[in-house]
C-alpha positions as CSV (number, residue, x, y, z in Angstrom):
1,M,15.3,1.9,-3.8
2,Q,15.7,-1.6,-4.1
3,K,18.8,-3.3,-4.0
4,K,18.4,-5.6,-6.6
5,N,19.0,-2.7,-8.7
6,S,22.4,-1.7,-7.7
7,K,24.3,-3.3,-10.5
8,L,22.5,-1.0,-13.0
9,V,23.3,2.0,-10.9
10,W,26.9,1.0,-10.5
11,Q,27.5,0.7,-14.3
12,M,25.4,3.8,-14.9
13,G,28.0,5.8,-12.1
14,L,30.8,4.2,-14.0
15,F,29.9,5.7,-17.5
16,V,28.8,9.1,-15.8
17,V,31.9,9.5,-13.9
18,V,34.1,8.9,-16.9
19,F,32.3,10.8,-19.4
20,V,31.5,13.9,-17.5
21,S,35.5,13.6,-16.3
22,F,36.1,13.9,-19.5
23,V,33.9,16.7,-20.6
24,T,34.8,18.5,-17.1
25,A,38.5,18.4,-17.8
26,F,38.3,19.6,-21.6
27,S,36.1,22.8,-20.7
28,V,38.4,24.3,-18.2
29,K,39.4,27.9,-19.5
30,D,42.1,27.7,-21.9
31,V,42.7,23.9,-21.6
32,Y,44.4,23.9,-24.9
33,A,47.1,26.6,-24.1
34,L,47.8,24.6,-21.0
35,V,48.6,21.4,-22.7
36,D,50.9,23.0,-24.7
37,H,52.4,24.4,-21.5
38,D,52.0,20.8,-19.3
39,S,51.4,17.8,-21.2
40,H,49.9,16.2,-18.2
41,F,47.6,19.3,-17.4
42,V,44.2,17.4,-18.7
43,W,45.2,14.0,-16.8
44,Y,45.8,15.6,-13.3
45,I,42.0,17.6,-13.8
46,F,40.7,14.4,-15.4
47,T,41.7,12.1,-11.9
48,G,40.7,14.7,-9.8
49,C,37.3,15.2,-11.3
50,A,37.2,11.3,-11.7
51,V,38.0,10.6,-8.0
52,S,35.8,13.2,-6.8
53,M,32.9,12.4,-8.8
54,A,33.4,9.0,-7.8
55,L,32.7,9.5,-4.1
56,I,30.1,11.8,-4.5
57,W,28.4,9.0,-6.7
58,L,29.2,6.2,-4.0
59,I,27.7,8.3,-1.4
60,N,24.7,8.5,-3.5
61,I,24.6,5.1,-3.7
62,L,25.4,4.1,0.2
63,I,22.5,6.7,1.0
64,N,20.0,6.5,-1.6
65,V,20.5,2.6,-2.3
66,Y,21.3,0.9,0.8
67,G,20.0,3.4,3.4
68,A,23.1,4.6,5.0
69,C,21.2,7.7,6.5
70,N,18.0,5.8,7.4
71,R,18.0,6.1,11.2
72,F,17.8,10.0,10.1
73,L,14.7,9.7,8.5
74,R,12.9,8.4,11.5
75,G,9.7,10.7,12.3
76,I,10.1,12.3,8.9
77,E,7.1,11.6,6.4
78,N,7.7,9.2,3.2
79,D,6.6,11.6,0.8
80,Y,10.0,13.9,2.0
81,H,12.7,11.1,2.4
82,F,14.2,11.6,-0.8
83,W,14.5,15.2,-0.3
84,V,16.2,14.8,3.1
85,R,18.8,12.2,2.0
86,A,19.5,14.5,-1.3
87,L,20.1,17.4,0.9
88,I,22.4,14.9,2.7
89,C,24.4,13.9,-0.2
90,L,24.9,17.8,-1.2
91,I,26.6,18.3,2.0
92,I,28.4,15.6,2.1
93,G,29.6,16.2,-1.9
94,Q,30.6,20.0,-0.9
95,F,32.8,18.7,1.6
96,I,34.6,16.5,-0.8
97,V,34.8,19.5,-3.1
98,F,36.5,21.1,-0.3
99,A,39.2,18.3,0.1
100,W,39.6,18.2,-3.9
101,A,40.3,22.3,-3.6
102,I,42.6,21.7,-0.5
103,I,44.6,19.3,-3.0
104,D,44.6,21.1,-5.7
105,Y,45.6,24.0,-4.0
106,K,49.0,22.1,-2.0
107,L,50.0,20.6,-5.1
108,H,49.6,23.6,-7.7
109,I,47.6,22.0,-9.8
110,E,44.5,23.8,-11.6
111,S,44.8,26.7,-9.1
112,K,48.2,27.4,-10.6
113,Y,46.1,28.5,-13.7
114,D,42.6,29.5,-12.1
115,P,42.9,32.1,-9.5
116,D,39.0,31.5,-9.2
117,L,39.2,27.6,-8.7
118,W,37.1,27.6,-5.3
119,L,34.3,28.7,-7.1
120,S,34.9,26.5,-10.2
121,L,34.8,23.7,-7.9
122,Q,31.5,24.4,-6.1
123,Y,29.6,24.7,-9.1
124,R,31.2,21.5,-10.6
125,G,30.3,19.5,-7.5
126,L,26.7,21.0,-7.2
127,I,26.2,19.8,-10.9
128,F,27.4,16.6,-10.8
129,S,25.5,16.2,-7.4
130,A,22.3,17.5,-9.0
131,F,23.0,15.1,-11.9
132,S,23.5,12.0,-9.9
133,L,20.4,12.8,-7.9
134,S,18.4,13.3,-10.5
135,I,19.0,9.6,-12.1
136,M,18.7,8.4,-8.6
137,Y,15.6,10.2,-8.5
138,S,14.7,8.8,-11.8
139,I,15.4,4.8,-10.7
140,E,13.4,5.5,-7.8
141,K,10.3,6.8,-8.9
142,T,10.5,4.4,-11.6
143,N,10.7,1.3,-9.2
144,E,8.1,2.9,-6.7
145,Q,5.6,3.3,-10.2
146,R,6.6,-0.4,-11.1
147,H,5.9,-1.9,-7.5
148,S,2.9,0.4,-6.9
149,M,1.8,-1.3,-10.3
150,N,2.2,-4.7,-9.2
151,Q,1.0,-4.4,-5.6
152,I,-2.5,-2.7,-7.2
153,Q,-2.6,-5.8,-9.8
154,K,-2.0,-8.4,-7.0
155,L,-5.1,-6.7,-5.0
156,R,-6.7,-6.9,-8.4
157,E,-6.5,-10.4,-8.3
158,E,-6.7,-11.2,-4.6
159,T,-10.4,-8.9,-4.8
160,F,-11.5,-11.0,-7.6
161,Q,-10.4,-14.1,-5.8
162,A,-12.3,-13.0,-3.0
163,K,-15.7,-11.9,-4.8
164,Y,-15.5,-15.6,-6.6
165,E,-15.2,-17.1,-3.3
166,V,-18.0,-15.8,-1.9
167,L,-20.0,-16.2,-4.7
168,K,-18.6,-20.1,-5.1
169,Q,-19.8,-20.1,-0.7
170,Q,-23.1,-18.9,-1.7
171,V,-24.2,-21.1,-4.8
172,N,-22.3,-24.1,-3.7
173,P,-25.1,-27.2,-3.4
174,H,-25.0,-27.1,0.4
175,F,-26.2,-23.5,1.0
176,L,-28.5,-23.6,-2.2
177,F,-30.1,-27.1,-0.4
178,N,-30.2,-25.4,2.9
179,S,-32.2,-22.3,1.7
180,L,-34.5,-24.3,-0.5
181,N,-35.3,-26.7,2.3
182,I,-36.2,-24.0,4.8
183,L,-38.0,-22.6,2.0
184,K,-40.0,-26.0,1.4
185,G,-40.5,-26.4,5.2
186,M,-42.2,-23.2,5.3
187,I,-44.2,-23.9,1.9
188,R,-44.9,-27.0,3.8
189,T,-46.6,-25.2,6.9
190,Q,-48.2,-22.8,5.0
191,N,-45.9,-20.2,6.7
192,E,-46.5,-16.6,5.8
193,Y,-43.2,-15.5,5.4
194,A,-42.3,-18.1,2.6
195,E,-43.3,-15.8,0.0
196,E,-41.2,-13.3,2.1
197,Y,-38.0,-15.4,2.8
198,L,-38.1,-16.7,-1.5
199,I,-37.8,-12.5,-2.5
200,K,-35.4,-12.0,0.0
201,L,-33.1,-15.4,-1.1
202,A,-33.5,-14.3,-4.6
203,E,-32.6,-10.4,-3.2
204,V,-29.4,-12.1,-2.0
205,Y,-28.7,-13.8,-5.4
206,R,-29.0,-10.7,-7.3
207,Y,-26.8,-8.6,-5.1
208,I,-24.2,-10.9,-5.2
209,L,-24.1,-11.4,-9.1
210,Q,-24.1,-7.2,-9.4
211,S,-21.4,-6.6,-7.0
212,N,-19.2,-9.2,-8.5
213,T,-17.9,-6.1,-11.0
214,K,-17.3,-3.6,-8.5
215,D,-14.3,-2.8,-6.3
216,E,-16.4,-0.7,-3.8
217,I,-20.1,0.2,-2.7
218,L,-22.1,2.2,-0.1
219,V,-22.4,1.2,3.4
220,E,-26.2,1.8,3.1
221,D,-26.7,-0.2,-0.1
222,E,-24.7,-3.4,1.6
223,L,-27.0,-3.1,4.9
224,A,-30.0,-3.3,2.4
225,M,-28.7,-6.8,1.3
226,I,-27.8,-7.6,4.9
227,G,-31.4,-6.8,5.8
228,S,-32.4,-9.8,3.4
229,Y,-29.6,-12.1,4.4
230,Y,-30.7,-11.7,8.4
231,F,-34.3,-12.6,7.2
232,M,-33.1,-15.8,6.2
233,L,-30.9,-16.6,9.0
234,K,-34.0,-16.0,11.3
235,N,-35.7,-18.6,9.7
236,R,-32.9,-20.9,10.1
237,F,-32.0,-20.2,13.5
238,P,-35.1,-19.2,15.1
239,D,-34.6,-17.3,18.5
240,A,-31.2,-18.0,18.1
241,I,-29.7,-15.0,16.4
242,E,-29.8,-11.2,17.0
243,L,-28.4,-8.3,15.1
244,N,-28.1,-4.8,16.4
245,I,-27.1,-2.3,13.9
246,N,-26.8,1.5,14.9
247,L,-24.3,3.3,12.4
248,S,-24.2,7.1,11.4
249,T,-25.1,9.2,8.6
250,E,-21.3,9.8,8.3
251,A,-21.0,5.7,8.1
252,L,-23.8,4.9,5.8
253,N,-22.7,7.1,3.2
254,S,-19.1,5.7,3.0
255,I,-17.9,3.0,1.2
256,L,-16.8,-0.4,1.8
257,P,-15.5,-3.4,-0.3
258,P,-18.7,-5.2,-1.7
259,L,-19.9,-8.4,0.5
260,T,-17.9,-7.2,3.5
261,F,-20.8,-7.6,6.2
262,Q,-22.4,-10.4,4.4
263,L,-18.6,-12.4,5.0
264,L,-18.4,-11.1,8.6
265,L,-22.3,-12.1,8.9
266,E,-21.2,-15.8,7.4
267,N,-18.2,-16.2,9.6
268,C,-20.3,-15.4,13.0
269,V,-23.0,-18.4,11.9
270,K,-20.0,-20.5,11.1
271,H,-17.6,-20.1,13.8
272,N,-20.1,-20.2,17.1
273,V,-22.6,-21.7,18.8
274,L,-26.4,-20.6,17.9
275,T,-29.1,-22.1,20.2
276,K,-32.2,-20.6,22.1
277,N,-30.4,-20.7,25.7
278,R,-26.9,-19.7,23.5
279,K,-28.2,-16.8,21.5
280,L,-25.3,-15.0,18.9
281,V,-25.9,-11.5,19.3
282,I,-24.0,-9.3,16.4
283,D,-23.6,-5.4,17.0
284,V,-22.6,-3.1,14.6
285,F,-22.1,0.5,15.2
286,D,-19.4,3.1,14.5
287,S,-17.4,5.4,16.8
288,K,-14.2,7.8,16.1
289,G,-13.8,7.2,12.4
290,F,-14.4,3.3,12.3
291,I,-17.3,0.4,12.2
292,T,-17.1,-1.8,14.8
293,F,-18.6,-5.5,13.8
294,R,-18.7,-7.3,16.8
295,N,-20.7,-10.5,18.1
296,N,-20.1,-12.5,21.5
297,L,-17.7,-15.1,21.6
298,Q,-18.9,-19.0,21.5
299,P,-17.0,-20.8,19.5
300,K,-17.7,-24.4,17.9
301,Q,-15.4,-26.5,19.4
302,S,-14.5,-27.9,16.1
303,L,-13.7,-24.6,14.8
304,D,-11.4,-23.2,17.4
305,S,-8.4,-22.9,15.6
306,A,-9.5,-21.0,12.2
307,N,-7.6,-19.6,10.0
308,H,-9.4,-16.6,9.2
309,V,-8.4,-16.4,5.2
310,G,-11.9,-14.7,4.6
311,L,-10.7,-12.0,6.8
312,N,-7.1,-11.7,5.8
313,N,-8.5,-11.6,2.3
314,L,-10.7,-8.6,3.6
315,N,-8.1,-6.7,4.6
316,S,-6.7,-6.6,1.4
317,R,-9.8,-5.2,-0.3
318,Y,-9.7,-2.5,2.4
319,V,-6.1,-2.0,1.8
320,Y,-7.0,-1.8,-2.0
321,I,-9.6,0.7,-1.7
322,S,-8.3,3.0,1.4
323,K,-4.5,2.2,1.9
324,T,-5.6,1.2,5.5
325,A,-5.9,-1.9,7.4
326,I,-8.8,-3.4,9.3
327,E,-7.8,-4.5,12.7
328,I,-9.5,-7.7,14.5
329,K,-9.8,-8.0,18.3
330,K,-10.6,-11.2,20.7
331,G,-11.2,-10.5,24.3
332,D,-13.8,-9.8,27.1
333,G,-16.0,-12.6,25.9
334,F,-16.4,-10.7,22.6
335,F,-14.9,-11.1,18.8
336,S,-14.3,-7.5,17.0
337,V,-13.5,-6.6,13.3
338,I,-13.1,-2.9,13.2
339,L,-13.5,-1.5,9.6
340,P,-11.9,2.3,8.8
341,I,-15.2,4.7,7.8
342,V,-13.9,5.3,3.9
343,K,-15.0,8.3,2.5
344,Q,-16.2,8.2,-1.4
345,K,-14.2,9.3,-4.3
346,H,-17.1,11.0,-5.9
347,S,-19.9,12.8,-4.6
348,S,-22.4,10.0,-5.7
349,L,-21.5,6.1,-6.1
350,A,-23.7,4.3,-8.5
351,T,-24.7,0.8,-7.4
């Protein structure tokens, strides 16, 4: 529970403690007859209830708001954290009630009129502990839901921004000029692949536009677009780039954010030197539940300190669809991006 809600918790606690203490004081058996016998009796009971319940509420705040027992939660799954905290609160609450009972027996207040006081106090302590924990639980779940909604909204905005940036990158005059310039050269030289190049260019643009409305897509469908995109790169950098794809059926049937491979392939081309003597080799393969997108590292000097904005955005989109982050490794002459294999949520995924 976030500390910013502690003021609300304190205010609710004050109201609950006073209200329940009054109810408890006037619910004691034969209370009105006892008041006639001892005019201060109700105030004794009210004070005892108020102090004990205030302590129980304080323990709840310390444990559930300020995390006083967080060290005991290490190694325990998050789903069970509240219930462990609740058990600790109940145990401490019973100790408080036990102390209340001892004081009462010493001072002969309520115990003088109620031979089963110990049992009555146990019931009161359990009821108040359960009541206060239910309030804490409601507040915590409300906060978690609000936080989750904020995170989902933030990731959706980032996903939209990422798709927009990819689309903007692909339709910018520089990319379009390069693509059309290559096509012009192929037509001038009567290159037999000119028509196919134009078809591949249209396929890439169509895929980008269609995927702009989706949060996830099949790896197999993404690879179909990458084939077209790679064909264009091969014509742009002849004999300077090589793409090797070796994915299992499990990986092909998994999902990923749209344009993931396009972004990674574009990054490889953007940040590395491509020549016939220094060929850029890109390998895509899967192993043990992960897809690895790896290239030999031969960075351009001007981009040696790249900020990886695109990869950070891709990571946010992966967290959005799978709750799992991507992993980036750099060393031994390679740059690798490791993507978790995300299974489909449904039996089929529309493309």
